[in-house]
Every structure is written in structure tokens, then in C-alpha cells.
C-alpha positions in Angstrom: 8.5 20.5 17.8 7.6 17.8 15.7 9.7 14.5 16.2 10.7 12.8 13.0 10.1 9.5 12.0 13.6 8.2 12.9 13.7 9.7 16.2 10.2 8.3 16.9 11.8 4.7 16.2 14.4 5.0 18.4 12.2 6.2 21.2 9.6 3.6 20.9 12.6 0.7 20.0 12.7 -0.5 23.9 16.1 1.2 24.5 16.3 2.6 27.9 16.1 6.4 27.9 19.0 8.2 30.3 17.1 11.3 31.8 18.9 14.4 33.2 17.5 16.5 35.5 18.8 19.4 37.5 19.4 18.9 41.5 18.6 22.0 43.5 22.5 22.7 43.7 22.8 23.0 40.1 24.5 19.5 39.5 23.0 16.9 37.0 21.0 14.0 38.0 20.9 11.0 35.7 18.1 8.4 35.9 17.2 5.5 33.5 13.6 5.5 32.5 11.1 3.5 30.2 9.8 5.8 27.7 7.3 6.0 25.0 5.2 8.5 22.8 2.0 10.4 23.4 1.5 12.7 20.3 4.5 14.5 20.1 5.3 14.3 23.8 8.0 11.7 25.3 6.4 10.3 28.1 7.6 7.9 31.1 5.8 7.1 34.6 6.6 7.1 38.1 4.6 5.5 40.9 6.1 7.1 43.8 8.4 10.0 45.0 11.7 10.2 43.3 14.4 12.9 43.1 13.6 13.6 39.3 10.4 14.3 40.1 11.2 17.0 42.7 13.9 18.4 40.2 11.2 18.6 37.5 8.7 20.3 39.8 11.4 22.9 40.3 13.2 23.0 37.3 11.4 21.6 34.3 14.6 21.7 31.7 15.4 18.1 31.0 17.7 16.2 28.6 17.6 12.3 27.6 19.4 10.2 25.4 19.0 6.8 23.9 21.2 4.5 21.8 19.8 3.9 18.3 20.5 0.5 16.3 21.7 2.4 13.2 25.0 3.3 12.0 25.9 6.5 10.2 28.0 6.6 6.9 31.2 6.9 9.2 30.5 3.7 11.2 29.4 5.4 14.5 26.3 4.1 16.3 23.3 6.5 16.2 22.2 7.9 19.2 19.5 10.3 20.0 19.8 13.5 22.5 16.5 15.3 23.5 16.5 18.5 25.2 13.2 19.9 26.4 10.6 20.9 29.0 9.0 18.5 31.1 5.5 18.6 32.9 4.1 16.4 35.6 0.6 14.9 35.2 -1.1 13.4 38.2 -2.3 9.8 37.5 -2.1 7.1 34.9 1.4 6.0 36.1 0.3 2.0 36.3 -1.4 2.2 32.8 1.5 3.8 31.0 3.9 1.7 32.8 1.9 -1.5 31.5 1.7 -0.2 28.0 5.5 0.6 28.1 6.0 -3.0 29.9 5.0 -4.7 26.5 8.1 -2.9 24.5 10.6 -3.5 27.4 9.7 -6.6 29.1 7.7 -8.5 26.4 3.8 -8.9 25.4 2.9 -10.9 28.0 4.5 -9.0 30.8 2.5 -7.5 34.0 4.0 -4.5 35.4 3.8 -3.1 38.0 3.7 -6.5 39.7 1.2 -5.7 42.4 -2.6 -5.9 42.4 -3.7 -2.0 43.4 -0.6 0.2 42.3 -0.8 3.6 43.3 -2.1 6.2 40.8 1.4 7.7 40.1 2.5 10.1 37.5 3.1 10.5 33.9 5.9 12.9 32.9 5.4 14.7 29.5 8.5 15.9 27.8 8.1 18.3 25.1 11.0 18.3 22.6 12.8 21.7 22.0 16.1 20.3 20.4 17.3 16.8 18.9 20.8 16.0 18.9 23.4 13.2 18.8 24.1 11.0 15.7 21.5 10.4 13.1 19.4 11.8 10.5 17.7 13.8 13.3 21.0 15.6 14.3 
């Protein structure tokens, strides 16, 4: 699915994304992540083992939500919901985190704040359906 420009602007705005994965018992697990775009994939990085990564490895279905900055005609705050499928790519975590740090922390940020970070992973989310409140819904 091609992500429309208005939704792309929310993804690249510096708003935290609320990522939902599925625990082994079928219950939802939520994490806040920094996100960006790589082509039409939404991406985030992790440097170590995390429950969200275990969940994605077992069941690639994910959802994320992000608050927008605009309001619709009824005065409701815009928000974006993405339903999609995630895949984990080994390596590249520190590089993506540094790129995203410029958006989330500022142009001069150094993140991760260590000299020799582990390679980590990059998670790519292919959007399958968009919802929420906004021109993308």
C-alpha cells in the first residue's frame, strides 16, 4: 500500500508511535517507538532483545497509532492508525536510531549515547490498512 503524503507527514513528525504486537497468549503488548520511513515501509530500530521483537518473530501482525497535529472539520484531533505486517532485518539499528534522533531529540543529538553500540535490528512495517481521524482514513 502506498502511504499518502498526509500520513507520511504524521509518521515523520516526531510524534511517538504506539506499537501493538501480539503476546504468546494472544493479548496485546504495547511499546512506544521512534519511527521513520524507508520508502513505503515504516521503520523503527532496536539494539537488544525486546518482547516486541519476540512477538513479531512469532506473529508479524502489528498496529501502531500516532497523534497528528491537525484537526478535522468537527474539531477532532487527527490521529493515524496503521495496521500492517512487520519483518525484522538484522543490523542497522544504530544508524537508524541516529537518523531518527535528529527528529526526536534535535539536530545535534548523538544516539545511541555509546561509542560502540551493538548492530541491533531494523523493523520494517508494510502498511496494509490506515485508519484514525484524518484525510487518510
